[in-house]
N, C-alpha and C positions, 0 to 999 in steps of 0.2 A: 504493499499501501504505499503511494508516494500522498507527501503532505505540502499544499503550495508552499513556495516562499514568501516569506514576510517581506513587503515592498515597504519601503520607508515614505512616507508624505512629501510629496514633493514641494508642499507649502503648509505651512501653520497658522490658523489663524490666531489673531490677538488673545480670544479666552483659554484656548489649547496652550500659548505659552505662558500664560499668566498662572495657568494650574501647575504646570510642569515646573515653574521655573519658581513659583512662590512669589513672586512680586505682583504687586495690583497692576492691572490694567492701565491707570493713570500713568505710573512711574514708568511702565514701557512705551507709553505714546511722548512723556516725556524726554526718555532716552532716545526717541526715535528723532523728534524735534532738535533735540540738541547735537544730532547724528552721532551719537556713540553705539545706536543699534541702527542697522539698514531692515527697511522693510518696503513694500509695494502698498497700494493701493489701487483696488478695483474699481470697476464702472461707481459703484455705488460709496465710494469712499472708505470702505473696511480695508484696515490693514492686515498685511501675512504677509510672513516671514520665510526663510531658508530654515531648513531644521538644525542648520551649523548655526542660529543663534542662541541656541542653549547652551554649546560650548562658549561663548561670547561673553554670556549670561553669566556663567561660571566664572571666568577670569573677572569681571568687573565685578561679582559679590566677595571673591578673594581679595582684590586691590581695595575695596571699601572696609571689609572687616580688617584683613590683614594688616593693612599700611594707612587705614584712613585716609584713602583719597578722595577726594569729593568728585563730583560727574564731571565737572569740566578737568581735571588732571588725569580721570580715566579715560576718557575720548583722546588726550594727549598720549596717556603710557600705549593705548592700544595701538595708536598710530605707528610711533615708535616701533614696537614689538612686530608691528607686521613690515615696518622696514627693513628691520632687522633681518627678518627671516626672507626675505626676498633677494635682501643683499648675500646671505648664506646661502640661499640655493643658487644664487648667482655664480659665486664664488666656485662651488662644489662641479658645475658644470663647465669649468674655464680649466683648460689643461695649466698644471702647476708650472710655473715661472719662477718660483723660488726655490731654490735647491740649497 
């Protein structure tokens, strides 16, 4: 007997993200407004998130709880971490020039 594979959703509603993250929907809306979180609006104006947003929310919660970083600071830290990740990826792709 075979079982169908669970297919992850392609997008999550505001309510689902709020429930899974434990954050209030108003806070999620604020984080989108501050460009801390990425979301898309549909024709009705409803917010939809990529499933990866849950990992970003986890990072935000760790920065807030562990380091006391405010939301403006969180946006800067997340941007810098993404830039570092892209630079490290680029360095790994280049042939080693320093021996």
